[in-house]
N, C-alpha and C positions, 0 to 999 in steps of 0.2 A: 328351263334347261334341265337336263337330267344326266346323272352319272349312274351307270348300271354296271355291276361287276360281271365280267364274262364268266359264265358258268363253267367253261372249259378250264379256266385257270383257277376258279374257286370251287374245286372239286368237293370240298367238305360241305359246302352249303347246298350242293345239288340243286334242288328245285326252289330254293329260297331266293326270291328276287329282291335285291337290295339296290335302291337308287337314292342318290342325293338329288332332291328336287330343287335344283338351282334354276328355277323357272324365271329368274330375273334378278332384279336389283335391290329389292327391299329385303334385306337379310337381317333386319333388326326388328323385333316385334315391339308393339306398343307405340307410343307417341315419341318420335325421334325429332324433336324440334331443334333446329339449328339456329333459330332466331326468335326473340320475343315477338309477339304479334302486334305490339304497339308501334304503329307507323309514325308516331310523333317523336320517337327517340332520335337522338343524333347518331351519326355514324359511330362515334366513339362508344356510346352506350350500347349500340347494337352489337359491336364486337364483344363487349364485356358480358353481354347476357346470352351469348350463344351457348348451346349445350346439346348433347346428343351426338350421334355420328351416323354415317350412312355409307354404304359400299355398293359397288357395281361388280357384276360377274360377267366374265367372258362367255359368249354363247357356246354351248356344247351340244345343242339339240334339245328338242322339247319332248318330255314324257307325255304319254307313253308310246306314241307312234313312231317317232323318229329319233329316239335317244341313241347315243353312242357311248363308247367305253372310255372316253377322255375324262381325265380327272378335272374337277372344277378349278377355276382360276379367277380370283377376285381382284378388283382394282379399288384402291382406297386413296382418295386425296386427303392428305393430313391437314391441309390449311383450313383455318376457321372452325376447327372442331374443339369443343371444350371438354368432352368426355375423356377421362383418363383414369383407368385404362379403357381401351376400345373393347367393346363386348361383341364378339362375333357370334352371330346366330345363323345356323345353317339348317335348312329344311331337309329332312330325310323321309324316305318312304321305304317301308319293308313289306313285301308281299310274300306270305308263306305258302308255298305250293308243295311242301313235304307231306308225308303221311301222318304227321303228328305235330302238335304245337310245341313251341319253345319259348324260353325266356331270353330276351335280348338285352345286350349291354353295349355301351359305347364309351370309349375313353382314349387316353393317349397310348401310343406305342413307342416305347423308349423315352428318352429325355427330350422335352420340347426345346425349341430354339431359345436362346437368351431373350429375356423380357416377356416370354409367354407363360401363361398359367392355364393348364388344361386339366379339368376335373372330370371324373367319370360320371355316367348317368345310366341308371337302370331303366330301360325302355319299358319293360314289363312283358306280359305274356301275349303272344300272337298265335292264334289257333290256325288250324288247317284252312287254307283257302281264304284267309283273312288278310287285309291290308291295313297297315297303320302308318299314318303320317304324324310326324312330330318335329319340333324345333329343338335342335341341339344348341344350347346356349351357354355351355360351360367352358368355352375357349375365349381367352382375353389376352390382350397385349398392351403394354405401355405405349402411349402415343409418342411416336418419334418427334423430337423437337425440330429437327431439320434433317434433310438428306442432301448432302452436297452434290452427289452424283445425279440427283433428280429422281431416281427410282431405286427402291430397296425391295428385293424379292426374297420372300421367305416361304418355306413349305413346312406345314405341320403334318404329322402322321397320326391318324386316328385308327383305332382298331374296333371292329364290330364283332361281337361274339354271341353265339347262341348256346344256351344252357338247357339241360334237361329239367333242372329243378329251380324253385323260386328262391333258393338260397344262393344261387349263382356259384355253385361249387362244382357241379358235374358238367364239364365242357363238352359240347357236341362239335362245334366248328368255329372258325374265326377267319377274318381276312382284314387286310389293311386298306385304308383309304387315304390318299394323299391330297391335301388341299393347299393350293398356292395362293399367296397374297402378294400383290404388287403395291407397295406404298409409294405414293407420288407426292413430291414436294414441288408445287407449282412455282414457288418463289426461288427455287434453285437456279443459279446462273447457267446450268446445263441445258435448260429449256429455252427455246425461242417462242415467243408468243405470236401466233399467226393471226388470231382473231381475238378481240375483246369486245364484248357487247354488255354494257352495264345500263344502257337506256337512261343515263342520268342527266341528259340534256332535256328530258321530258317530252321529246318530240320524235327522235329518230328510232325506227324499229329495227335498224341494222340489217335489213333484208329478210327479217322473219315475217311470215304471214300465217294465216290460219289454214289448217287442213281440216276438212270435215266431210262427212256424208251422213245420211240419215234416211228416214222414211216418213211417209205421211199417209193419212187416211182422209179422204174427201178433201176439204179445203184447209187442212192443217198445213204447217210448214216448219222450216228450221233455218237458222242463220248463225254465222260465227265471224268474228273479226278480232284483230289485235290492236292495241294502242298502249302508249306509255301511260303509267298510272302511279300515283303516290299512295294508293290504298295500303299496300304491303310491299316490302322490299328487303333485299339482303344487304344492299349497300345504299346509303343515303343518296337520293331520296325517291328514286323511281325504279320500277320494274316493268316488264312487258305483260300487260293484262290480256288474257284471252276471255272474251265474252261469247258464250255459246247459248243460243236461245232456241226454244221449241215452242211452236204455236199450236194450240188446240182449238177445236171448233165444236160448237154445240148447235145441233139442228133441232128446232122446236116445231112441233106440228100439233094442231088442234084436232083431236080425234073423238069421234062419236062412239061411245061404248055400246050403244043399243038402248041405253036408258038415260045417259047423260054425256055431256062433252067434258073433255079433260085435255090437258097439255101432256104430250108425249115427247120426251127428250132423247135424242141420240147423240152420244159423245164420240168425237173423233180425235185421235191423238197424232201428234207429231213428235219425232224423236231424233236425236242428233248424237253422233260421235265426233269429237272435236279435239284438235291438238295444235301444236306449233310445227312449222316446217321451215327449213332453210338449207341452201346448198353451200357446202364448204368444198373448196378446191385445196387439197392438201399438197404439201411439198414432197419432194423425194427425201425421205428420212427413214431412220430405223424404227422410230416410234412416234406415233401421233395419238393424242388423247383429246377428247371433247369433255370439258368440265362444265357443269352448270348446276344451278339450284332451282327448285321448283316447288310450288305449293298449289294445292287444288282443294276445292270444296267437295269434289266427287271423283274418285279414282277408278270407277268401274271400267271405263274404256282403257285406261292404262293397264289394268289387270288383264284385260282381254287382248289388247293389241300391243301394248308396251312401246318400245322404241324401235322404229324401223330405219334401216339404212338401205337406200336404193330399192325400196319396196319390200325388203325382207325383214321380218321381225328378228332382232338379235337380243333383245332384253325384255323380259316380262317379270311380273311380280310373283314371288313365291310366299311372301308374308305380306298380308294386307297393309298398305300404308294407311296412316290415319288422316282424316280430313283436316284441312286448315293447319297443317304443319309443314315446315320447310324440310326438304330433303336435298342432299347434295349427291351428285352422280359423277363418276369418272368412267368414260366410255372409250375404248380403243377404236380408232378410225383407220381405214386403209390409207396408206401413204401414196403420194404421186397419182392421185385420181380425184374424181368428183364424188363426193359423199352427200347424197340428198338425205338429210336427217329429218325424220318425223317423230315428234314426241306426243303421243296420244294421251291427253290429260283429262278429258271430261266426257261424261255421258249425261243425257237428260231426256226425259220423256214427259210430255205434257198432254193430258187428256182434259177436254172441256175448254171453255172459252178463254182466250187470251194467251199472252206470252208468259213463259217462265224462263229464268236465266240461271246459269251456273258460271263460276269464274275460276280461273287459274292464273298463276303469276310465275313468270320466268325471270331469272336475274343472274348476274355474274357469270356470263357465258365466256369460256375461254377455249381456244384450240391451241395446244402447245405441241412442239415437236423438237426432236433432237436426232 
């Protein structure tokens, strides 16, 4: 997703193109583990060892072809997060199309809301016709202990400034960026739980199935399926495991070189994009959210396709998620309609003989409404 300042309103920046690259939901860099990877732990121990945090952002359009000027809006489910304070990391992109280079700076504009700490960051020099992407990670907030109303919305105001000099003393231009956060307390009595999928009977997939497509060369192939598994989980002791496989094929031919015979090998590849899919029928409500936790050994398809609703991608990654770490998401759904949700989780390519497999795990899925 992308936020781009309208040049007509941002007269001082002229040809400097500034965008918040909120291409999706991974807004925290590094390994954001919500759960220890030891599947032998009890549920009580699992809760005790959770750490890190993760957020989701409302779709505003993807950079660079179909961005719009809407300000970014994030969704944060506070339940099950150990990190306190929450560290907000937002991806920015600045493209300088002026006739000279500038030194850029980002920080708070005015006094932040209560419980927030926002520190400044010197982005550095960006020359003419150059583009710089960076992660602004100097905004943090205390983790709310509870939200009786179910949702707490807060907006922080950031300011981006361009300076002539490396001392950041001679100002050329500036403009404000408004970033909104919706903190959601799933345990609040204000919410009604429409769906709960925890897979803890070890059998039921709760209507989830594998979505996948791929490509083949010669006799190669691909396949995907879902099943309850106790390999890894967010709540004791099962999650929904996605198994995505690709099959490679090797053709061997005995060839005469003109002086001797030798084996010539040709390798054919199969590859697959795979994920989870389920249809949710939402009630007539003012707000509906899909909450879930997911872990994957390979996020390449997620970074490319993200999370689709009714065939349209609404969430993609702007900061690469780490393999084999749990992430928690909060996704707004449309109310009073059918939402076909596809969570693209894995990619795999296999060249040469045999099958290769990659795995993802989905757990603690909720749809809440009020």
